[in-house]
VOMIBA-517691 format. One record per residue: residue number from 1; residue in one letter; x, y, z of N, C-alpha, C in turn. Coordinates in Angstrom, 2 decimals, padded with zeros to 5 digits. Layout:
BEGIN
(NUM, 'A', (X, Y, Z), (X, Y, Z), (X, Y, Z))
...
END
This chain:
BEGIN
(1, 'M', (000.85, -001.18, 000.00), (000.00, 000.00, 000.00), (000.89, 001.24, 000.00))
(2, 'T', (000.56, 002.18, -000.88), (001.36, 003.40, -000.94), (001.10, 004.27, 000.28))
(3, 'A', (002.04, 005.18, 000.54), (001.90, 006.08, 001.70), (000.64, 006.94, 001.57))
(4, 'K', (000.33, 007.37, 000.33), (-000.85, 008.20, 000.11), (-002.12, 007.42, 000.44))
(5, 'K', (-002.21, 006.17, -000.02), (-003.39, 005.36, 000.27), (-003.49, 005.06, 001.75))
(6, 'Q', (-002.34, 004.88, 002.43), (-002.35, 004.62, 003.86), (-002.91, 005.82, 004.61))
(7, 'V', (-002.50, 007.04, 004.23), (-003.01, 008.25, 004.88), (-004.51, 008.38, 004.62))
(8, 'Q', (-004.96, 008.10, 003.37), (-006.37, 008.18, 003.06), (-007.17, 007.20, 003.91))
(9, 'K', (-006.65, 005.99, 004.06), (-007.32, 004.98, 004.86), (-007.39, 005.41, 006.33))
(10, 'E', (-006.31, 005.97, 006.83), (-006.23, 006.37, 008.23), (-007.05, 007.62, 008.53))
(11, 'T', (-007.39, 008.40, 007.52), (-008.13, 009.64, 007.75), (-009.58, 009.52, 007.29))
(12, 'Q', (-010.07, 008.31, 007.25), (-011.46, 008.12, 006.83), (-012.43, 008.85, 007.75))
(13, 'V', (-013.60, 009.14, 007.22), (-014.62, 009.88, 007.96), (-015.48, 008.91, 008.76))
(14, 'K', (-015.71, 009.24, 010.01), (-016.60, 008.47, 010.85), (-017.62, 009.44, 011.43))
(15, 'P', (-018.92, 009.17, 011.22), (-019.93, 010.11, 011.71), (-020.00, 010.16, 013.23))
(16, 'V', (-020.35, 011.33, 013.75), (-020.53, 011.56, 015.18), (-021.94, 012.11, 015.35))
(17, 'A', (-022.56, 011.83, 016.47), (-023.90, 012.35, 016.74), (-023.93, 013.86, 016.54))
(18, 'S', (-025.07, 014.35, 016.11), (-025.17, 015.77, 015.78), (-025.57, 016.65, 016.96))
(19, 'K', (-025.88, 016.08, 018.10), (-026.22, 016.87, 019.29), (-024.96, 017.09, 020.11))
(20, 'V', (-024.56, 018.35, 020.26), (-023.35, 018.68, 021.01), (-023.71, 019.76, 022.02))
(21, 'K', (-023.42, 019.50, 023.30), (-023.72, 020.46, 024.35), (-022.72, 021.61, 024.33))
(22, 'N', (-023.20, 022.79, 024.74), (-022.34, 023.96, 024.83), (-021.13, 023.70, 025.71))
(23, 'G', (-021.31, 022.95, 026.78), (-020.19, 022.65, 027.68), (-019.08, 021.90, 026.99))
(24, 'V', (-019.43, 020.98, 026.11), (-018.42, 020.22, 025.36), (-017.68, 021.16, 024.42))
(25, 'I', (-018.42, 022.03, 023.76), (-017.82, 022.99, 022.83), (-016.91, 023.95, 023.60))
(26, 'F', (-017.38, 024.44, 024.73), (-016.62, 025.39, 025.54), (-015.31, 024.77, 026.02))
(27, 'M', (-015.36, 023.51, 026.44), (-014.16, 022.84, 026.95), (-013.21, 022.41, 025.82))
(28, 'A', (-013.71, 022.35, 024.59), (-012.89, 021.91, 023.46), (-012.12, 023.05, 022.80))
(29, 'R', (-012.40, 024.29, 023.18), (-011.79, 025.41, 022.44), (-010.27, 025.43, 022.53))
(30, 'E', (-009.68, 025.30, 023.70), (-008.22, 025.32, 023.81), (-007.57, 024.08, 023.19))
(31, 'P', (-008.10, 022.88, 023.45), (-007.52, 021.71, 022.79), (-007.58, 021.79, 021.27))
(32, 'L', (-008.66, 022.35, 020.72), (-008.74, 022.52, 019.27), (-007.69, 023.50, 018.77))
(33, 'R', (-007.43, 024.54, 019.54), (-006.39, 025.50, 019.15), (-005.02, 024.82, 019.09))
(34, 'K', (-004.78, 023.92, 020.03), (-003.51, 023.18, 020.02), (-003.46, 022.23, 018.83))
(35, 'L', (-004.55, 021.53, 018.59), (-004.58, 020.55, 017.50), (-004.43, 021.21, 016.14))
(36, 'I', (-005.03, 022.37, 015.97), (-004.98, 023.04, 014.67), (-003.57, 023.54, 014.34))
(37, 'N', (-002.71, 023.65, 015.35), (-001.34, 024.10, 015.12), (-000.36, 022.96, 014.90))
(38, 'I', (-000.84, 021.73, 014.90), (000.02, 020.57, 014.64), (000.04, 020.31, 013.14))
(39, 'S', (001.20, 019.99, 012.61), (001.33, 019.68, 011.20), (000.69, 018.32, 010.93))
(40, 'L', (-000.37, 018.33, 010.13), (-001.12, 017.12, 009.82), (-001.26, 016.97, 008.31))
(41, 'P', (-001.57, 015.76, 007.84), (-001.86, 015.61, 006.41), (-003.02, 016.53, 006.02))
(42, 'V', (-003.04, 016.95, 004.78), (-004.00, 017.94, 004.31), (-005.44, 017.55, 004.62))
(43, 'A', (-005.82, 016.31, 004.35), (-007.20, 015.88, 004.56), (-007.59, 015.97, 006.03))
(44, 'V', (-006.68, 015.62, 006.91), (-006.95, 015.68, 008.35), (-006.98, 017.14, 008.81))
(45, 'A', (-006.03, 017.92, 008.34), (-005.97, 019.34, 008.72), (-007.26, 020.05, 008.31))
(46, 'Y', (-007.78, 019.71, 007.15), (-009.03, 020.31, 006.67), (-010.18, 019.97, 007.61))
(47, 'K', (-010.27, 018.71, 008.02), (-011.35, 018.28, 008.92), (-011.22, 018.95, 010.29))
(48, 'V', (-010.01, 019.12, 010.76), (-009.79, 019.82, 012.04), (-010.22, 021.28, 011.90))
(49, 'A', (-009.86, 021.89, 010.78), (-010.24, 023.29, 010.54), (-011.76, 023.44, 010.46))
(50, 'K', (-012.44, 022.51, 009.80), (-013.90, 022.57, 009.69), (-014.55, 022.40, 011.06))
(51, 'L', (-014.05, 021.48, 011.87), (-014.59, 021.29, 013.21), (-014.39, 022.55, 014.05))
(52, 'T', (-013.21, 023.13, 013.95), (-012.91, 024.37, 014.68), (-013.85, 025.48, 014.24))
(53, 'Q', (-014.08, 025.59, 012.96), (-014.97, 026.62, 012.43), (-016.39, 026.44, 012.96))
(54, 'K', (-016.89, 025.21, 012.95), (-018.25, 024.95, 013.46), (-018.35, 025.27, 014.95))
(55, 'F', (-017.33, 024.89, 015.71), (-017.34, 025.17, 017.14), (-017.22, 026.66, 017.41))
(56, 'N', (-016.42, 027.37, 016.62), (-016.25, 028.81, 016.82), (-017.56, 029.57, 016.63))
(57, 'E', (-018.40, 029.10, 015.71), (-019.70, 029.74, 015.53), (-020.51, 029.66, 016.82))
(58, 'Q', (-020.51, 028.51, 017.46), (-021.24, 028.33, 018.71), (-020.55, 029.08, 019.86))
(59, 'L', (-019.22, 029.06, 019.87), (-018.48, 029.74, 020.94), (-018.77, 031.23, 020.98))
(60, 'T', (-018.99, 031.84, 019.84), (-019.31, 033.26, 019.80), (-020.60, 033.52, 020.59))
(61, 'A', (-021.62, 032.72, 020.35), (-022.88, 032.89, 021.07), (-022.71, 032.56, 022.56))
(62, 'I', (-021.96, 031.52, 022.86), (-021.72, 031.14, 024.26), (-021.03, 032.28, 024.99))
(63, 'E', (-020.01, 032.86, 024.39), (-019.27, 033.95, 025.03), (-020.12, 035.19, 025.25))
(64, 'V', (-021.01, 035.50, 024.31), (-021.91, 036.65, 024.48), (-022.77, 036.45, 025.72))
(65, 'V', (-023.38, 035.28, 025.83), (-024.25, 035.01, 026.98), (-023.44, 034.93, 028.27))
(66, 'R', (-022.27, 034.31, 028.22), (-021.40, 034.21, 029.41), (-021.02, 035.60, 029.91))
(67, 'N', (-020.64, 036.47, 028.99), (-020.26, 037.84, 029.37), (-021.44, 038.61, 029.96))
(68, 'E', (-022.64, 038.37, 029.43), (-023.84, 039.01, 029.99), (-024.09, 038.51, 031.41))
(69, 'L', (-023.86, 037.23, 031.66), (-024.02, 036.69, 033.01), (-022.99, 037.30, 033.96))
(70, 'I', (-021.77, 037.49, 033.49), (-020.73, 038.10, 034.32), (-021.12, 039.55, 034.66))
(71, 'K', (-021.64, 040.27, 033.67), (-022.09, 041.64, 033.92), (-023.25, 041.66, 034.92))
(72, 'K', (-024.14, 040.70, 034.78), (-025.33, 040.64, 035.63), (-024.99, 040.31, 037.08))
(73, 'Y', (-024.08, 039.36, 037.29), (-023.79, 038.86, 038.63), (-022.42, 039.28, 039.18))
(74, 'G', (-021.61, 039.89, 038.34), (-020.24, 040.18, 038.74), (-020.04, 041.52, 039.40))
(75, 'E', (-018.80, 041.74, 039.75), (-018.37, 043.02, 040.33), (-016.97, 043.30, 039.80))
(76, 'K', (-016.62, 044.56, 039.76), (-015.29, 044.93, 039.25), (-014.23, 044.60, 040.28))
(77, 'D', (-013.13, 044.04, 039.78), (-011.99, 043.79, 040.66), (-011.08, 045.02, 040.70))
(78, 'K', (-009.94, 044.91, 041.35), (-009.03, 046.06, 041.49), (-008.53, 046.58, 040.15))
(79, 'A', (-008.46, 045.70, 039.15), (-007.99, 046.10, 037.82), (-009.13, 046.62, 036.94))
(80, 'G', (-010.35, 046.64, 037.49), (-011.48, 047.13, 036.73), (-012.16, 046.09, 035.86))
(81, 'Q', (-011.75, 044.83, 036.00), (-012.34, 043.74, 035.23), (-013.55, 043.17, 035.97))
(82, 'M', (-014.58, 042.83, 035.22), (-015.76, 042.21, 035.82), (-015.46, 040.75, 036.13))
(83, 'R', (-015.75, 040.34, 037.35), (-015.52, 038.97, 037.81), (-016.70, 038.57, 038.69))
(84, 'V', (-016.88, 037.26, 038.83), (-017.86, 036.73, 039.78), (-017.06, 035.88, 040.76))
(85, 'P', (-016.59, 036.47, 041.86), (-015.79, 035.72, 042.82), (-016.61, 034.59, 043.46))
(86, 'T', (-015.93, 033.50, 043.80), (-016.62, 032.36, 044.40), (-017.23, 032.70, 045.75))
(87, 'D', (-016.72, 033.72, 046.42), (-017.28, 034.11, 047.73), (-018.37, 035.18, 047.60))
(88, 'S', (-018.75, 035.52, 046.37), (-019.79, 036.51, 046.14), (-021.16, 035.91, 046.44))
(89, 'P', (-022.07, 036.71, 046.98), (-023.43, 036.21, 047.20), (-024.15, 035.87, 045.88))
(90, 'N', (-023.65, 036.42, 044.77), (-024.25, 036.15, 043.46), (-023.64, 034.95, 042.74))
(91, 'F', (-022.60, 034.35, 043.34), (-021.90, 033.27, 042.64), (-022.82, 032.08, 042.35))
(92, 'A', (-023.63, 031.68, 043.31), (-024.52, 030.52, 043.12), (-025.51, 030.77, 041.97))
(93, 'K', (-026.04, 031.99, 041.89), (-026.96, 032.33, 040.80), (-026.24, 032.30, 039.46))
(94, 'F', (-025.03, 032.88, 039.43), (-024.22, 032.86, 038.22), (-023.95, 031.43, 037.79))
(95, 'Q', (-023.50, 030.61, 038.72), (-023.14, 029.23, 038.41), (-024.35, 028.45, 037.89))
(96, 'E', (-025.51, 028.67, 038.49), (-026.72, 027.98, 038.05), (-027.07, 028.34, 036.61))
(97, 'E', (-027.03, 029.63, 036.29), (-027.37, 030.05, 034.93), (-026.28, 029.64, 033.94))
(98, 'F', (-025.01, 029.69, 034.36), (-023.92, 029.27, 033.49), (-024.04, 027.78, 033.19))
(99, 'N', (-024.38, 026.97, 034.21), (-024.55, 025.53, 033.99), (-025.71, 025.25, 033.04))
(100, 'T', (-026.77, 026.04, 033.15), (-027.89, 025.91, 032.22), (-027.42, 026.19, 030.79))
(101, 'L', (-026.62, 027.23, 030.63), (-026.05, 027.57, 029.32), (-025.20, 026.42, 028.78))
(102, 'M', (-024.41, 025.78, 029.64), (-023.53, 024.70, 029.20), (-024.29, 023.43, 028.83))
(103, 'E', (-025.50, 023.28, 029.34), (-026.31, 022.09, 029.05), (-027.11, 022.20, 027.75))
(104, 'I', (-027.18, 023.37, 027.17), (-027.94, 023.54, 025.92), (-027.28, 022.74, 024.81))
(105, 'E', (-028.12, 022.00, 024.08), (-027.62, 021.17, 022.98), (-027.76, 021.91, 021.66))
(106, 'N', (-026.81, 021.67, 020.78), (-026.79, 022.26, 019.45), (-026.80, 021.16, 018.41))
(107, 'D', (-027.49, 021.40, 017.32), (-027.44, 020.48, 016.18), (-026.26, 020.90, 015.31))
(108, 'I', (-025.21, 020.11, 015.38), (-024.01, 020.41, 014.59), (-023.61, 019.13, 013.86))
(109, 'A', (-023.54, 019.20, 012.56), (-023.10, 018.04, 011.78), (-021.57, 017.98, 011.83))
(110, 'V', (-021.07, 017.00, 012.55), (-019.62, 016.84, 012.66), (-019.23, 015.42, 012.27))
(111, 'E', (-018.00, 015.28, 011.85), (-017.46, 013.99, 011.49), (-016.32, 013.67, 012.45))
(112, 'K', (-016.23, 012.42, 012.86), (-015.11, 012.02, 013.71), (-013.85, 012.06, 012.85))
(113, 'I', (-012.80, 012.62, 013.40), (-011.54, 012.76, 012.68), (-010.60, 011.66, 013.15))
(114, 'V', (-010.09, 010.90, 012.19), (-009.14, 009.85, 012.52), (-007.73, 010.40, 012.29))
(115, 'L', (-006.99, 010.55, 013.39), (-005.63, 011.08, 013.30), (-004.65, 009.95, 013.00))
(116, 'P', (-003.71, 010.19, 012.11), (-002.72, 009.15, 011.81), (-001.70, 009.01, 012.94))
(117, 'A', (-001.15, 007.82, 013.06), (-000.14, 007.58, 014.09), (001.18, 008.26, 013.74))
(118, 'N', (001.43, 008.38, 012.44), (002.69, 008.98, 011.98), (002.40, 010.05, 010.94))
(119, 'V', (003.22, 011.09, 010.97), (003.15, 012.16, 009.97), (004.57, 012.36, 009.45))
(120, 'D', (004.72, 012.22, 008.16), (006.03, 012.37, 007.51), (007.08, 011.45, 008.14))
(121, 'G', (006.66, 010.25, 008.49), (007.59, 009.27, 009.04), (007.92, 009.45, 010.52))
(122, 'H', (007.27, 010.40, 011.17), (007.51, 010.64, 012.59), (006.22, 010.43, 013.38))
(123, 'P', (006.35, 009.95, 014.61), (005.13, 009.76, 015.42), (004.42, 011.10, 015.65))
(124, 'L', (003.11, 011.05, 015.60), (002.31, 012.23, 015.88), (002.27, 012.42, 017.39))
(125, 'N', (002.75, 013.56, 017.86), (002.78, 013.85, 019.30), (001.68, 014.83, 019.66))
(126, 'I', (000.78, 014.35, 020.51), (-000.33, 015.18, 020.98), (-000.45, 014.99, 022.48))
(127, 'E', (-000.67, 016.09, 023.19), (-000.82, 016.02, 024.64), (-002.06, 015.19, 025.00))
(128, 'P', (-001.97, 014.35, 026.02), (-003.14, 013.56, 026.43), (-004.35, 014.42, 026.77))
(129, 'S', (-004.13, 015.62, 027.30), (-005.26, 016.48, 027.65), (-006.05, 016.89, 026.40))
(130, 'V', (-005.37, 017.03, 025.28), (-006.03, 017.37, 024.02), (-006.89, 016.20, 023.57))
(131, 'L', (-006.31, 015.00, 023.62), (-007.06, 013.81, 023.22), (-008.28, 013.60, 024.11))
(132, 'L', (-008.11, 013.81, 025.39), (-009.21, 013.62, 026.33), (-010.34, 014.62, 026.07))
(133, 'A', (-010.00, 015.87, 025.87), (-011.03, 016.90, 025.66), (-011.77, 016.71, 024.34))
(134, 'L', (-011.11, 016.08, 023.38), (-011.71, 015.92, 022.05), (-012.09, 014.48, 021.74))
(135, 'E', (-012.14, 013.63, 022.76), (-012.33, 012.20, 022.53), (-013.59, 011.84, 021.76))
(136, 'G', (-014.62, 012.63, 021.84), (-015.83, 012.36, 021.09), (-015.75, 012.75, 019.63))
(137, 'F', (-014.68, 013.46, 019.26), (-014.57, 013.98, 017.90), (-013.35, 013.50, 017.14))
(138, 'I', (-012.38, 012.95, 017.87), (-011.19, 012.45, 017.20), (-010.90, 011.03, 017.68))
(139, 'E', (-010.16, 010.35, 016.87), (-009.74, 009.00, 017.17), (-008.27, 008.91, 016.76))
(140, 'F', (-007.49, 008.26, 017.56), (-006.07, 008.13, 017.26), (-005.83, 006.76, 016.68))
(141, 'K', (-005.35, 006.70, 015.47), (-005.12, 005.44, 014.76), (-003.70, 004.98, 015.01))
(142, 'E', (-003.57, 003.82, 015.63), (-002.22, 003.28, 015.89), (-001.75, 002.42, 014.77))
END
């Protein structure tokens, strides 16, 4: 089998459920940023970019609502930034509404991304925290 066919086989598309909670998207933002900066075969890089793009659309809405909750329940710190300290009387209300926001499900058509074990003859190195945060969307092919 040629190297090109091997990469194509290893990067096959696997469907993932289309219901994705805001909390999953919110927690995936940093791991996706790390993954998108790794040198990957073109087909895999494209799928990672598309997943990132779909999640970023939702993250924009999540951040707008999150910031409104911080304004609603927060107070300015010494630097003038709005925060909701854990010892604030409003923290429980903030946390309850934020958790409600994180539980909202979105219909997002996503494909599971199969990452190759090797890229250009070298092992693909990814932090375990990235794999864990994205486990529902990526698979590591050994």
